[in-house]
GUMAR-100061 format. One record per residue (C-alpha): residue in three letters; x, y, z. Coordinates in steps of 0.2 Angstrom, whole numbers, plus 5000, padded with zeros to 4 digits. Layout:
// GUMAR-100061
ALAXYZ...
// end
This chain:
// GUMAR-100061
MET525149976112SER524449976129TYR523349846138ARG522249846153TYR521949656156GLU523049506155VAL521849356153PRO522449176154VAL521949056140GLU521048896146LYS521248726137LEU519548636134GLY519148456131GLU517748496120PRO517748646108LEU516448786110ARG515248826096VAL515948956084SER514849036070LYS515349006052GLU515549196050LEU516849206064ALA517749056058GLU517949136041GLN518549296049VAL519949196058LYS520449106042GLU520649276034ALA521649346048LEU522849196050GLY523149176031SER523949016027ALA523948936044SER523748756046ARG522148666050LYS523048596066VAL523348766073LEU521548816069SER520848656077GLU521948686093MET521248866094ARG519548806093ARG519848706109GLU520348866119ALA519348996128VAL519549146139ASN518549236152CYS518249396143PRO518349546155VAL517349656143LEU515849546140GLY515949466157GLU515849286151ARG516849136144VAL517049156125PRO518049046112PHE519749106109LEU519349136091GLN518049266096CYS519349356107TYR520649336092VAL519649446080CYS519049566093LYS519649746092ASN520249746110PHE521449596106VAL523249656107ARG524349506108ARG524449326115VAL526049276123ARG526349106132GLY524549076135VAL524049246141VAL522949366130TYR523349556132CYS521649646130LYS521349836129GLY519749826139GLU518849956129GLU516949946128LEU516249856113SER514849936102
// end
């Protein structure tokens, strides 16, 4: 897989709001991940190069452009979202 952007993950003091549908998508994608992992992911954000704004990491995680996350850096394909 190739990627266009390397985006650092930011730690937040307060979690950003996430819709219930998005939370369910993440739970399905993670499978049997612990609540602790999910709660830590809620307190993270990225500056999305495609949308041009700060988004919760959970939204980035279920995006079609998400390639992988390694050591606090998200690799993004950077394709346009429809």
